[in-house]
Backbone as a ProteinNet text record, in pm:
[ID]
protein_1_A
[PRIMARY]
XXXXXXXXXXXXXXXXXXXXXXXXXXXXXXXXXXXXXXXXXXXXXXXXXXXXXXXXXXXXXXXXXXXXXXX
[TERTIARY]
-1176.6	-1073.4	-957.1	-899.3	-796.7	-658.2	-559.4	-445.1	-360	-263.1	-197.1	-129.8	-55.7	49.1	-124.6	-205	-297.4	-379.9	-435.2	-406.8	-341.6	-189.9	-113.3	-53.1	-56	-23.6	-112.3	-224.9	-350.3	-405.6	-441.7	-531.2	-633.3	-753	-899.7	-966	-912.6	-983.6	-962.8	-827.8	-796.5	-868	-911.9	-948.1	-1113.6	-1145.2	-1313.5	-1327.8	-1236.2	-1321.6	-1278.8	-1152.6	-1091.2	-1256	-1348.9	-1411.6	-1560.5	-1562.9	-1660.6	-1656.9	-1516.6	-1518.3	-1544.8	-1474.5	-1499.8	-1655.8	-1751.8	-1910.4	-1936.4	-1897.4	-1938.7	-1980.2	-1932.5	-1944.8	-1827.4	-1903.3	-1812.6	-1730	-1573.7	-1505.7	-1634.5	-1696.2	-1766.9	-1874.6	-1903.2	-2058	-1982.1	-1802.1	-1764.4	-1731.2	-1693.1	-1638.2	-1782.6	-1918.6	-2034.3	-2065.7	-2061.8	-2144.3	-2035.8	-1851.9	-1776.2	-1739.1	-1869.9	-1858.4	-1682.1	-1567.1	-1500.4	-1478.5	-1390.1	-1367.9	-1329.1	-1363.8	-1324.8	-1193.4	-1079.9	-954.8	-945	-939.9	-930.9	-954.5	-1060.1	-1095.7	-981.1	-927.5	-787.8	-650.1	-674.9	-529.1	-495	-625.6	-655.1	-588.1	-630.1	-661.4	-502.3	-430	-267.2	-186.5	-246.9	-164.1	-199.3	-298.8	-351.6	-289.4	-238.2	-219.3	-54.7	15.1	148.4	211.1	64.3	146.3	104.3	37.2	13.5	71.3	132.4	226.6	155.9	45.8	0.6	-19.6	-35.6	-112.3	-250.1	-308.5	-486.5	-585.8	-661.7	-743.8	-814.8	-831.3	-893.9	-794.9	-680.6	-581.9	-566.5	-614.3	-557	-684	-821	-897.8	-881.6	-829.9	-836.3	-717.3	-599.7	-493.2	-579.2	-626	-722.3	-818	-868.9	-959.8	-856	-794	-716.2	-598.8	-599.2	-540.2	-647.1	-785.1	-878.6	-921.1	-879.2	-804.1	-1012.9	-1053.6	-1210.2	-1332.2	-1405.6	-1483.2	-1540
1071.8	954.5	940.4	872.4	881.1	848	928.3	918.6	801	709.3	648.6	615	775.5	741.1	790.9	878.4	853.8	726.4	654.9	498	416.6	449.7	373.9	241.7	299.1	122.1	60.5	81	-18.3	-9	-94.6	-93	-36.8	-20.7	67.6	-83.6	-214.8	-320.2	-386.9	-403.2	-394.7	-354.1	-200.6	-126.3	-134.1	-166.9	-191	-312.9	-423.8	-524.8	-551.2	-446.6	-465	-339.4	-269.5	-202.9	-262.2	-364.4	-433.4	-561.3	-591.1	-683.1	-595.9	-486	-376.6	-357.7	-376.8	-342.3	-459.7	-596.3	-696.7	-852	-818.1	-912.7	-983.7	-1132.5	-1224.1	-1248.2	-1311.5	-1351.8	-1408.9	-1483.6	-1592.5	-1458	-1391.6	-1235.3	-1218.5	-1169.9	-1059.4	-1121.6	-1258.2	-1247.7	-1336.7	-1343.3	-1326.7	-1204.4	-1122.4	-984.6	-940.7	-922.9	-853.5	-975.2	-1105.4	-1202.5	-1258.9	-1251.8	-1327.3	-1443.6	-1544.6	-1677.5	-1584.8	-1708	-1686.4	-1640.2	-1756.3	-1748	-1571.2	-1538.4	-1434.5	-1284.7	-1321.1	-1211.1	-1258	-1361	-1372.8	-1332.8	-1380.1	-1278.4	-1182.6	-1098.8	-923.1	-910.2	-996.9	-992.5	-977.6	-1075.3	-1127	-1006.5	-942.3	-821	-691.6	-679.2	-567.8	-517.8	-695	-708	-658.5	-739.2	-711.1	-545.9	-477.5	-348.7	-252.6	-324.3	-256.2	-255.5	-334	-456.4	-516.4	-561.1	-677.3	-776.4	-845.5	-1064	-1036.4	-964	-1014.9	-895.6	-983.9	-876.1	-775.5	-805.9	-710.9	-585.5	-622.3	-505.9	-430	-470.9	-404.4	-334.6	-360	-248.7	-150.4	-188.1	-68.8	11.5	-63.6	48.4	150	82.5	171.1	282.9	230.7	314.5	459.9	410.8	537.4	579.9	553.8	611.2	693.9	681.7	705.7	684.2	541.9	439.5	387.1	335.1	316.5	399.9	385.5	420.8	319.4
471.1	469.2	552.7	618.2	707.8	596.5	674.2	520.8	560.9	520.8	556	674.2	719.3	842.9	971.9	944.8	1058.5	1081.1	1025.1	1021.3	1080.8	1111.4	1150.9	1078.5	982.2	823.2	839.1	882.1	880.1	761.2	649	561.2	580	493.2	502	525.2	438.1	497.4	621.5	644.7	813.3	894.9	892.4	982.7	996.9	871.6	826	952.8	935.4	994.6	1120.8	1164.5	1337.9	1411.4	1298.2	1379.1	1368.9	1261.3	1275	1424.6	1396.9	1549.9	1673.1	1690.3	1795.2	1788.1	1756	1700.2	1742.4	1797.1	1855.2	1737.7	1620	1546.7	1537.7	1508	1512.3	1391.2	1352	1252.4	1170.2	1249.3	1084.8	1047.9	1141.3	1085.6	992.6	1034	950.2	802.6	832.7	679.2	581.2	668.6	601.9	517.3	612.7	557.5	478.8	472.1	340.3	218.6	253.7	142.5	127.9	224	250	329.8	321.9	419.7	514.3	667.7	759.1	755.4	718.9	713	652.9	577	547.3	650.6	754.7	836.7	910.1	953.8	1069.1	1030.4	883.6	841.5	846.9	845.8	823.3	989.9	1087.3	1197.4	1253.3	1195.1	1224.2	1192	1070.1	971	1125.7	1149.9	1260.7	1337	1421.2	1548.2	1508.7	1436.8	1433.6	1347.4	1306	1274.7	1387.7	1465.8	1668.5	1733.3	1679.1	1767.2	1966.4	1910.6	2007	1967.3	2056.2	2074	2069.5	2100.5	2099.2	2048.8	1982.2	1909.5	1973.9	2101.9	2199.5	2228.2	2261.6	2258.4	2130	1999.3	1887.3	1878.7	1952.8	1942.1	2015.4	2135.5	2220.2	2128.8	2101.4	2051.8	1954.5	1823.4	1732	1779	1903.2	1957.9	2028.2	2083	2150.2	2057	1921.9	1774.2	1733.5	1735.6	1630.1	1516.7	1527.3	1380.8	1381.2	1490.2	1512.3	1601.3	1575.7	1651.2	1801.4
[MASK]
+++++++++++++++++++++++++++++++++++++++++++++++++++++++++++++++++++++++

């Protein structure tokens, strides 16, 4: 398990959602699999983008990959 500092201030749920998107799932598929609303997925992604200092989800995935947060 990554420590909060290693995760770059992302929650475990944010990392989980970002990983699923990086694996090719759509926000709708992520929501369905996690049994949350699509809006909740979008809210998590907004937090991810803000924490990583980027504007696009693809850029967030790239930054997270470079930092070792996702595979």
